[in-house]
GUKOL-539105 format. One line per field, with one value per residue (C-alpha): residue number from 1; residue in one letter; z, y, x. Coordinates in Angstrom, 1 decimal, always signed. Example, Ala and Ser with C-alpha at 12.3 -4.5 7.8 and 13.67 -1.06 7.14 Angstrom:
<seros>
kefi: (1;2) .
marlo: (A;S) .
up: (+7.8;+7.1) .
north: (-4.5;-1.1) .
east: (+12.3;+13.7) .
</seros>
This chain:
<seros>
kefi: (1;2;3;4;5;6;7;8;9;10;11;12;13;14;15;16;17;18;19;20;21;22;23;24;25;26;27;28;29;30;31;32;33;34;35;36;37;38;39;40;41;42;43;44;45;46;47;48;49;50;51;52;53;54;55;56;57;58;59;60;61;62;63;64;65;66;67;68;69;70;71;72;73;74;75;76;77;78;79;80;81;82;83;84;85;86;87;88;89;90;91;92;93;94;95;96;97;98;99;100;101;102;103;104;105;106;107;108;109;110;111;112;113;114;115;116;117;118;119;120;121;122;123;124;125;126;127;128;129;130;131;132;133;134;135;136;137;138;139;140;141;142;143;144;145;146;147;148;149;150;151;152;153;154;155;156;157;158;159;160;161;162;163;164;165;166;167;168;169;170;171;172;173;174;175;176;177;178;179;180;181;182;183;184;185;186;187;188;189;190;191;192;193;194;195;196;197;198;199;200;201;202;203;204;205;206;207;208;209;210;211;212;213;214;215;216;217;218;219;220;221;222;223;224;225;226;227;228;229;230;231;232;233;234;235;236;237;238;239;240;241;242;243;244;245;246;247;248;249;250;251;252;253;254;255;256;257;258;259;260;261;262;263;264;265;266;267;268;269;270;271;272;273;274;275;276;277;278;279;280;281;282;283;284;285;286;287;288;289;290;291;292;293;294;295;296;297;298;299;300;301;302;303;304;305;306;307;308;309;310;311;312;313;314;315;316;317;318;319;320;321;322;323;324;325;326;327;328;329;330;331;332;333;334;335;336;337;338;339;340;341;342;343;344;345;346;347;348;349;350;351;352;353;354;355;356;357;358;359;360;361;362;363;364;365;366;367;368;369;370;371;372;373;374;375;376;377;378;379;380;381;382;383;384;385;386;387;388;389;390;391;392;393;394;395;396;397;398;399;400;401;402;403;404;405;406;407;408;409;410;411;412;413;414;415;416;417;418;419;420;421;422;423;424;425;426;427;428;429;430;431;432;433;434;435;436;437;438;439;440;441;442;443;444;445;446;447;448;449;450;451;452;453;454;455;456;457;458;459;460;461;462;463;464;465;466;467;468;469;470;471;472;473;474;475;476;477;478;479;480;481;482;483;484;485;486;487;488;489;490;491;492;493;494;495;496;497;498;499;500;501;502;503;504;505;506;507;508;509;510;511;512;513;514;515;516;517;518;519;520;521;522;523;524;525;526;527;528;529;530;531;532;533;534;535;536) .
marlo: (M;H;R;F;F;N;F;L;F;L;F;F;F;I;S;C;A;A;Q;K;S;N;L;A;D;R;N;Y;F;I;R;N;Y;F;Y;N;D;S;L;K;V;G;I;D;F;D;K;N;I;Q;F;R;K;A;S;L;V;N;E;K;E;Y;K;Q;L;A;K;S;N;K;L;S;T;K;D;L;F;L;V;A;D;D;K;E;K;G;V;E;M;Y;F;F;Y;Q;N;G;T;A;S;T;A;N;G;S;N;V;K;T;V;V;S;D;T;V;N;H;I;F;L;F;Q;K;Q;K;G;N;R;K;V;V;G;L;L;K;A;N;S;N;K;D;S;S;S;S;V;I;A;H;D;L;L;N;K;I;A;I;D;S;M;D;N;K;N;L;S;F;V;S;I;F;I;K;N;F;P;N;I;H;P;N;P;L;F;A;S;K;K;L;Q;T;A;P;L;K;S;R;G;G;N;D;D;K;F;Q;F;L;S;T;V;N;A;S;M;S;N;N;K;V;Y;D;S;L;I;V;G;Y;E;K;E;S;K;Q;N;F;N;S;L;I;A;D;L;S;T;K;E;N;V;Y;S;D;E;A;V;L;G;K;I;A;E;I;A;K;E;N;Q;V;I;M;L;N;E;D;H;Y;Y;P;K;H;R;L;L;A;M;E;L;L;E;T;L;K;V;N;G;Y;N;Y;L;S;L;E;G;F;R;E;S;K;E;N;M;L;T;P;N;Y;G;N;G;I;Y;T;D;E;P;Y;F;A;H;F;I;R;K;A;F;V;L;G;F;T;V;S;G;H;E;N;V;D;K;G;V;D;R;E;L;G;Q;A;K;N;V;M;K;I;L;E;K;D;P;K;A;K;I;F;I;Y;V;G;H;G;H;L;E;K;A;N;A;K;P;K;R;L;G;E;Y;F;K;E;L;S;G;I;N;P;I;T;I;N;Q;T;V;I;C;A;D;T;K;Q;D;L;T;L;V;P;R;K;Y;F;T;D;T;T;K;V;K;S;S;A;D;Y;F;L;V;N;N;L;K;P;T;L;K;K;I;Y;P;N;A;E;F;K;K;A;I;I;K;S;K;K;I;S;E;S;K;N;K;E;V;L;V;E;I;V;D;F;K;E;F;D;A;L;K;N;L;A;I;P;I;E;S;F;L;V;V;P;K;S;G;N;I;G;F;E;L;P;I;G;K;Y;H;I;F;V;K;T;E;D;D;E;V;I;Y;D;E;D;L;F;V;S) .
up: (+0.2;+0.1;-3.4;-2.7;-2.1;-5.6;-6.9;-6.1;-8.5;-11.2;-12.4;-12.5;-12.5;-13.2;-11.4;-12.0;-10.4;-11.9;-11.3;-13.3;-15.1;-13.0;-15.8;-15.0;-11.5;-12.5;-14.7;-14.2;-15.3;-15.4;-16.8;-21.0;-20.6;-19.7;-18.6;-17.9;-16.6;-16.5;-19.6;-20.9;-23.2;-23.2;-24.6;-25.4;-25.8;-26.9;-24.1;-22.5;-22.0;-19.2;-17.7;-16.2;-14.1;-16.6;-17.2;-20.6;-19.8;-22.6;-22.8;-24.5;-27.3;-28.0;-27.1;-30.9;-32.2;-29.1;-29.4;-32.9;-32.1;-29.3;-27.0;-23.2;-20.3;-18.6;-21.6;-20.7;-19.0;-20.1;-20.7;-22.1;-23.1;-25.5;-24.4;-27.0;-29.6;-28.5;-28.4;-26.2;-26.5;-25.0;-24.6;-24.5;-24.3;-26.0;-26.3;-29.4;-32.3;-33.5;-35.9;-38.5;-39.5;-38.4;-35.6;-34.8;-37.2;-37.2;-39.3;-38.6;-38.2;-38.3;-39.9;-39.3;-40.9;-40.5;-36.8;-36.1;-34.4;-35.1;-34.0;-34.8;-33.4;-32.8;-32.7;-31.6;-31.3;-30.0;-27.8;-29.3;-27.9;-29.5;-29.7;-29.8;-30.6;-30.7;-31.7;-31.6;-35.2;-33.9;-32.6;-34.6;-38.5;-38.6;-36.6;-38.7;-38.6;-34.7;-34.7;-37.3;-35.0;-31.9;-33.7;-34.1;-30.2;-28.8;-27.7;-26.6;-24.7;-24.6;-21.6;-21.6;-19.0;-19.2;-18.1;-16.0;-12.6;-8.7;-8.2;-10.7;-9.4;-5.7;-6.6;-9.2;-6.3;-3.2;-4.0;-1.6;-0.4;+1.6;+0.2;+0.4;+1.6;+1.7;-2.2;-2.8;-1.0;-3.3;-6.9;-5.4;-4.5;-8.1;-10.0;-13.4;-12.1;-11.6;-7.6;-7.7;-4.0;-0.5;-0.1;-3.7;-5.1;-4.6;-0.8;-0.3;-1.2;+0.4;+3.3;+3.3;+2.2;+5.0;+7.9;+8.0;+8.7;+12.2;+12.5;+9.7;+8.5;+4.9;+6.8;+9.9;+6.9;+5.8;+8.4;+9.7;+6.6;+6.6;+10.5;+10.2;+9.1;+11.8;+14.7;+13.4;+13.9;+17.0;+19.1;+21.3;+21.0;+22.3;+25.3;+26.3;+26.4;+28.4;+31.6;+30.9;+32.0;+29.9;+28.4;+28.8;+28.9;+28.9;+30.9;+31.7;+27.6;+28.2;+31.0;+29.4;+26.0;+28.6;+29.7;+26.2;+25.2;+27.7;+26.9;+23.3;+20.6;+18.0;+18.4;+15.1;+15.0;+12.2;+11.1;+9.2;+6.6;+7.4;+11.3;+13.1;+16.1;+15.3;+15.3;+18.5;+20.2;+18.6;+19.4;+23.4;+22.9;+22.7;+26.0;+27.4;+24.5;+25.0;+28.9;+28.1;+25.9;+22.3;+20.2;+16.6;+14.9;+11.5;+9.3;+6.3;+3.7;+5.3;+3.5;+5.0;+4.4;+3.8;+5.6;+9.2;+9.8;+13.3;+12.7;+10.5;+7.2;+3.8;+2.5;+4.6;+2.6;+2.0;+5.7;+7.6;+6.0;+8.5;+11.8;+14.4;+12.2;+12.6;+16.5;+16.6;+14.6;+16.4;+19.8;+18.4;+17.7;+21.0;+22.7;+20.7;+18.8;+15.2;+12.8;+9.2;+6.6;+5.6;+2.2;-0.8;-3.9;-6.0;-8.4;-9.5;-5.8;-4.3;-1.9;+1.1;+0.5;+0.2;+2.9;+5.3;+4.1;+4.9;+8.1;+8.5;+7.9;+11.4;+12.6;+10.6;+12.1;+15.7;+15.9;+19.9;+18.2;+19.9;+17.3;+16.8;+13.6;+12.2;+9.1;+7.6;+7.2;+6.4;+6.4;+9.7;+8.7;+9.5;+8.4;+6.5;+3.8;+0.5;-0.8;+2.1;+3.9;+5.5;+8.9;+7.5;+5.2;+8.6;+10.6;+8.4;+7.4;+11.1;+13.2;+15.3;+16.0;+16.4;+18.6;+16.6;+17.2;+15.0;+15.7;+12.1;+11.8;+14.9;+15.3;+18.2;+20.2;+23.7;+27.0;+26.5;+25.1;+24.2;+24.7;+24.2;+23.2;+22.8;+20.1;+22.0;+21.9;+18.3;+16.7;+14.3;+11.6;+9.5;+11.3;+11.8;+9.3;+10.7;+12.1;+15.0;+18.2;+20.0;+18.7;+20.0;+19.8;+19.3;+20.3;+21.6;+20.1;+18.8;+20.5;+20.9;+24.8;+24.3;+22.5;+25.3;+28.4;+30.6;+28.3;+29.5;+26.6;+26.2;+23.9;+20.4;+17.8;+14.1;+11.6;+8.2;+5.8;+3.4;+6.6;+6.9;+2.8;+3.2;+6.1;+5.9;+3.7;+5.1;+5.3;+6.5;+9.4;+9.8;+12.6;+12.1;+15.0;+14.7;+15.2;+12.6;+10.5;+10.5;+9.6;+6.8;+5.3;+3.1;+4.3;+7.8;+8.9;+11.0;+14.8;+13.9;+10.9;+11.2;+9.5;+10.6;+9.1;+9.9;+10.8;+11.0;+10.2;+13.2;+14.0;+17.5;+18.9;+22.0;+22.0;+24.3;+24.9;+22.2;+18.6;+15.4;+11.7;+10.3;+7.3;+6.4;+3.2;+1.0;-0.9;-4.6;-3.2;-2.3;+0.9;+2.8;+5.9;+6.2;+9.4;+12.4;+15.9;+19.4;+21.9;+25.8) .
north: (+0.0;+2.4;+3.6;+4.0;+7.6;+8.3;+6.4;+9.0;+11.4;+8.9;+9.0;+11.1;+9.0;+10.0;+8.6;+7.0;+4.4;+2.4;+3.7;+2.2;-0.5;-3.3;-4.4;-1.0;-2.4;-4.3;-0.6;-0.1;+3.4;+4.6;+7.8;+7.1;+3.4;+1.4;-1.8;-4.1;-7.3;-9.3;-8.1;-9.0;-5.5;-2.5;+0.6;+2.8;+6.3;+9.1;+11.7;+14.3;+11.6;+12.0;+9.1;+9.8;+7.7;+4.8;+6.3;+7.3;+11.0;+12.3;+8.8;+10.8;+11.9;+8.8;+6.7;+6.0;+4.8;+2.4;+0.8;+0.4;-1.3;-3.4;-1.7;-0.4;+1.1;-2.2;-3.1;+0.3;+0.1;+2.9;+6.4;+8.8;+12.4;+14.2;+18.0;+19.0;+17.4;+17.8;+14.3;+11.9;+8.2;+5.4;+1.9;-1.1;-4.7;-7.4;-11.3;-12.2;-14.7;-15.8;-13.8;-16.2;-13.7;-14.9;-12.7;-9.5;-7.9;-4.4;-2.3;+1.2;+0.6;+4.3;+7.6;+10.5;+13.3;+15.7;+15.5;+14.0;+10.7;+7.4;+4.0;+1.3;-2.2;-4.7;-8.3;-11.3;-14.6;-13.8;-11.0;-7.7;-3.9;-1.7;+2.3;+5.4;+8.6;+12.3;+15.1;+18.3;+19.9;+23.5;+21.9;+18.9;+18.1;+14.5;+12.7;+9.7;+9.7;+9.5;+6.9;+4.6;+5.1;+4.3;+1.2;+0.2;+0.3;-1.3;-4.6;-7.8;-10.4;-8.2;-6.3;-3.4;-5.0;-2.0;+0.4;-2.0;-2.7;-3.1;+0.3;+2.3;+0.6;+1.6;+5.0;+5.8;+4.7;+5.5;+9.3;+11.7;+13.2;+11.7;+8.4;+5.2;+2.2;-0.4;+0.7;+0.6;-2.9;-4.3;-3.0;-4.2;-7.7;-8.2;-6.8;-8.7;-9.2;-12.1;-11.6;-13.3;-14.0;-13.1;-9.5;-8.5;-5.4;-6.5;-7.7;-4.2;-2.2;-4.0;-3.9;-0.5;+0.4;-2.1;-0.8;+2.3;+0.1;-1.9;-4.7;-5.9;-9.9;-9.0;-6.9;-9.6;-12.6;-10.7;-9.8;-13.1;-14.3;-11.9;-12.5;-16.2;-16.8;-14.3;-15.9;-19.2;-17.5;-15.4;-16.9;-19.3;-17.3;-13.7;-16.3;-17.7;-13.7;-12.3;-12.9;-11.8;-8.8;-5.6;-6.7;-4.5;-5.4;-3.0;+0.6;-0.8;+0.0;+3.3;+4.1;+2.9;+5.3;+7.8;+7.1;+6.9;+9.6;+11.8;+11.3;+11.1;+14.1;+11.7;+8.7;+7.2;+4.6;+2.7;+1.3;-1.1;+1.2;-1.7;-1.2;+1.2;-0.4;+1.1;+4.7;+3.9;+3.2;+6.2;+8.6;+6.7;+7.7;+11.5;+12.9;+11.0;+12.4;+16.1;+15.7;+14.5;+17.7;+16.3;+19.5;+18.4;+15.7;+14.4;+12.3;+10.1;+10.7;+14.0;+16.9;+20.1;+21.6;+25.2;+24.2;+24.3;+23.7;+22.1;+19.6;+16.1;+16.1;+14.6;+16.9;+16.1;+12.6;+9.3;+7.8;+10.4;+9.3;+6.2;+7.3;+6.3;+7.9;+11.2;+11.1;+10.6;+13.8;+15.3;+14.5;+16.0;+19.4;+19.4;+18.8;+21.4;+19.6;+21.2;+19.0;+18.4;+15.9;+14.9;+13.0;+13.4;+14.8;+15.9;+13.1;+14.2;+13.0;+9.4;+9.3;+8.4;+10.5;+13.6;+12.2;+12.6;+16.0;+17.2;+16.2;+18.3;+21.1;+20.7;+21.1;+23.8;+25.9;+24.5;+22.6;+21.1;+20.1;+17.2;+14.7;+12.2;+10.5;+8.5;+6.3;+3.1;-0.6;-0.3;+3.8;+3.4;+1.4;+3.0;+0.4;-2.4;-1.5;-2.1;+0.7;+2.7;+4.4;+7.2;+6.3;+6.1;+9.1;+11.1;+9.9;+10.7;+14.0;+14.9;+13.0;+11.7;+8.5;+8.1;+5.2;+3.3;+1.4;-1.5;-2.2;-4.1;-7.2;-9.2;-10.7;-12.8;-13.7;-12.4;-12.0;-8.3;-5.6;-4.2;-6.3;-4.2;-6.3;-4.6;-5.7;-7.8;-10.8;-10.9;-11.9;-14.5;-11.9;-14.9;-14.2;-10.7;-8.4;-4.8;-2.6;-1.7;-0.9;-2.0;-4.4;-4.2;-6.4;-4.4;-6.1;-3.2;-3.3;+0.6;+2.0;+4.8;+4.4;+4.7;+7.9;+9.5;+8.1;+9.9;+10.6;+9.4;+7.3;+6.8;+4.4;+6.3;+4.8;+6.1;+5.2;+6.0;+4.5;+3.5;+1.7;-0.3;-1.0;-2.3;-4.4;-7.4;-6.0;-4.7;-1.1;+1.4;+3.7;+7.1;+8.9;+12.7;+15.2;+18.1;+20.7;+19.2;+18.9;+22.3;+23.6;+21.0;+19.3;+16.8;+17.2;+15.7;+12.8;+10.1;+9.7;+6.1;+4.1;+0.5;-2.2;-3.2;-5.3;-3.5;-6.1;-3.4;+0.4;+1.1;+1.1;+1.3;+2.3;+4.1;+7.4;+10.0;+12.7;+15.6;+16.3;+14.3;+14.0;+10.4;+8.9;+5.4;+4.1;+1.2;-1.3;+0.4;+4.0;+5.2;+7.6;+6.3;+8.6;+11.8;+13.6;+15.4;+13.4;+15.0;+12.2;+13.1) .
east: (-0.1;+2.7;+2.1;-1.5;-1.2;+0.4;-2.2;-4.9;-3.4;-3.6;-7.1;-10.2;-13.8;-17.4;-20.2;-23.1;-25.6;-29.0;-32.5;-35.2;-33.2;-31.5;-29.4;-27.1;-26.6;-23.4;-22.1;-18.4;-16.9;-13.2;-13.0;-14.5;-14.7;-17.6;-18.0;-21.1;-19.6;-23.2;-24.2;-20.5;-20.6;-17.9;-17.8;-15.0;-16.1;-14.5;-12.9;-15.4;-18.0;-20.4;-22.8;-25.9;-28.4;-29.6;-33.4;-34.8;-35.0;-36.8;-38.9;-42.1;-39.9;-38.6;-41.5;-43.1;-39.6;-38.7;-42.0;-41.9;-38.4;-39.7;-37.5;-38.0;-37.0;-36.2;-33.8;-31.9;-28.7;-26.5;-27.1;-24.0;-23.7;-21.2;-21.9;-19.3;-20.7;-24.3;-25.3;-27.3;-26.9;-29.2;-27.8;-30.6;-29.6;-31.9;-31.9;-32.8;-32.5;-29.1;-27.4;-26.4;-23.3;-19.9;-18.6;-20.6;-23.5;-24.0;-26.3;-28.0;-31.9;-32.9;-31.7;-33.5;-31.0;-33.8;-34.3;-30.5;-32.0;-30.1;-31.1;-28.1;-27.6;-24.6;-25.6;-23.4;-25.4;-28.8;-27.5;-28.2;-27.2;-29.0;-28.4;-30.3;-28.4;-30.2;-27.7;-28.1;-28.0;-26.8;-23.7;-22.7;-24.2;-21.8;-24.7;-24.1;-20.5;-21.0;-23.3;-20.9;-18.1;-20.2;-21.0;-17.3;-16.6;-19.4;-17.4;-19.6;-17.8;-14.7;-13.4;-10.6;-8.1;-6.0;-8.5;-10.6;-8.7;-9.3;-7.3;-9.6;-13.2;-11.6;-11.1;-14.4;-16.3;-14.5;-14.5;-12.7;-15.8;-18.8;-17.9;-20.4;-18.1;-20.7;-21.3;-17.6;-17.0;-19.8;-18.3;-14.5;-16.4;-18.3;-16.0;-15.0;-11.4;-9.5;-7.6;-4.2;-5.2;-2.9;-2.4;-2.9;-4.8;-8.0;-7.6;-5.8;-8.7;-11.6;-9.5;-9.6;-12.9;-14.2;-12.1;-14.6;-17.3;-17.6;-19.9;-18.7;-18.4;-16.5;-13.7;-13.3;-13.3;-10.6;-8.1;-8.7;-7.2;-4.4;-3.4;-3.5;+0.4;+1.0;-0.5;+0.7;+4.5;+3.5;+0.7;+3.4;+6.6;+4.4;+2.8;+6.3;+7.5;+4.9;+6.4;+10.1;+11.8;+11.3;+8.0;+5.0;+1.7;-1.7;-0.8;+2.8;+3.0;+2.4;+4.2;+7.0;+6.3;+6.0;+10.0;+10.5;+9.3;+11.0;+14.5;+13.8;+13.1;+11.4;+9.4;+7.8;+4.8;+3.7;+0.1;-1.6;-3.6;-6.6;-6.7;-8.7;-7.3;-4.1;-5.4;-6.7;-3.5;-1.8;-4.8;-3.8;-0.6;-1.2;-2.2;+1.3;+3.1;+2.2;+3.1;+6.5;+6.8;+5.7;+4.1;+4.0;+2.4;+3.5;+1.3;+1.6;-0.7;-2.6;-3.2;-4.0;-7.2;-9.0;-12.0;-11.9;-8.3;-9.1;-11.6;-10.1;-12.4;-12.9;-10.3;-7.2;-7.0;-7.5;-6.5;-9.0;-12.1;-11.9;-13.6;-10.7;-8.0;-10.5;-10.7;-7.1;-6.2;-9.2;-7.7;-4.2;-6.0;-8.0;-4.6;-2.7;-0.4;+0.7;-0.7;+0.7;+1.8;+5.0;+3.5;+6.1;+4.2;+7.4;+7.0;+10.9;+12.2;+12.2;+9.2;+10.7;+13.5;+10.8;+9.0;+12.2;+12.7;+9.2;+9.6;+13.3;+10.8;+9.7;+13.1;+14.3;+11.8;+12.2;+15.1;+14.3;+10.7;+9.8;+8.0;+5.4;+5.8;+2.9;+3.5;+2.3;+4.2;+7.9;+8.5;+10.2;+13.2;+16.0;+18.3;+19.3;+15.8;+16.1;+15.6;+16.2;+13.0;+12.2;+13.3;+16.9;+16.6;+15.3;+18.1;+20.5;+19.5;+18.7;+21.4;+18.6;+17.9;+14.2;+12.7;+10.5;+7.8;+6.3;+2.8;+2.4;+4.6;+2.9;-0.2;-1.0;-3.7;-3.2;-4.9;-3.6;-4.8;-1.2;+2.0;+5.3;+8.4;+11.9;+14.1;+16.3;+13.5;+13.7;+17.2;+16.0;+15.0;+13.6;+10.3;+10.7;+12.2;+12.3;+14.6;+12.0;+13.6;+10.2;+7.3;+3.7;+1.1;-2.2;-5.3;-7.2;-10.9;-12.1;-15.4;-17.2;-17.3;-12.9;-13.2;-15.6;-14.8;-16.7;-20.0;-22.5;-24.3;-28.4;-30.5;-31.4;-33.9;-33.9;-36.9;-38.4;-40.4;-37.2;-35.4;-38.5;-38.5;-34.8;-35.6;-33.8;-31.0;-27.2;-27.1;-24.7;-25.4;-22.7;-23.2;-21.4;-21.2;-23.6;-21.6;-18.8;-22.0;-23.4;-19.9;-18.5;-21.7;-20.1;-17.0;-17.6;-16.3;-18.6;-17.5;-18.9;-20.2;-21.3;-23.6;-26.6;-29.3;-32.7;-35.3;-38.2;-38.5;-36.2;-32.7;-31.1;-27.7;-26.2;-24.7;-22.9;-26.1;-25.7;-26.8;-26.1;-26.8;-27.2;-27.0;-28.3;-27.1;-27.4;-24.9;-26.6;-25.4;-28.7;-29.5;-32.6;-32.2;-30.4;-31.4;-30.9;-31.0;-31.0;-29.9;-31.0) .
</seros>
């Protein structure tokens, strides 16, 4: 996932969702490329194409034409516009009599050059795609050429693998602003692409979107498989080490890190991007670090936002989309940390070196600054990594030997929530390939009661007709602090997101006393609840 941040700058995608036609449920859009994996139909449009909801918006205008050619809205699977050329396009799918022609059979059915309306079809076997094109005569006089070109671009039983990938599906369906991770998860799970298995792109992106939703069977299943080998390697070893000298558990972990913070200028902690529990630990460390003189928090993938600088929001980057990462940042702001990002966006500079130079900017302004550097996976490595990582570059540039704590390489079933083990117990590099000074086993369980330990929680219930219509179907509930929603609207990040299957028209949960805004979303990207809520 270390390349993940860079992927966000490579693609621009367009949204589209189904409305009347169920055929459109399996539509995928990547830039100007379209593919429907249930129909096995692809179209590589010209650039400047815009996709919209699959409904025949001008149904009355085309009613007679559609009727005479036995077309109906249930056959409609795609609507697209080329506003530069002034063209509207509607695409229908039908099963009919098998074509006797070899390969694909193409023909123009209607050519109305006066009204600039064209009906054309492409057939392969008994499968037929029918296109309806309407051109604005004021903008383009070559409607017949456009229609002919489209015929050549329609591909039946053929997919362009260069355009469609797990990366592109993730970015298109998990936008930077107010994403629906349940919808994105469905798109990734049903994508017409082969998974290599293991920690491949499909796993990484599925884990990322599902990490932001609790009470989640898909996430639990992904993580069980992800942790299996590590637990086989480390369960017995960590159990044996738990009684050793200088191995710390639970509250003693925070006490040891307090000692480290008192004597050291820089601490680096890493995370696995799929784990809210790693963000929860980072949040719990903030008070300990603050008491010991730490005033700076430097984050991977974090972008400063123009909107409400002291409140985390979707403008801050992809990792802050997850509620517990946002809680981590909220607490840093409350405690008075200066929060900044060290991500390297200069393509001409090695990413790791660029990150180290960005952290160095803090020391250039404040040479005595005590810095908490929070990174992903191997960025904290300060020796023996090939290629060289952020930790090693920073050590060379600053002359400071950062204390590094790795919570990503060891998974183990323990009775304790936290176990901190010094490096001296891991001399076997075949099991632990990291230069970290300490290794942390994190089995924290993120809950709102850990975020608001002193708050009074009350039962809340929401209900609506649309929730009732969605009973027995999994939906996503997002709870947003009302003050943040009022200030930021769709940029506000939920304080909690969870999955639930309503058994009636009601959904119940517990929240601290206060005011909130609640969203309920479906896997088809429909918002079925969007209301304020008072809890008292």
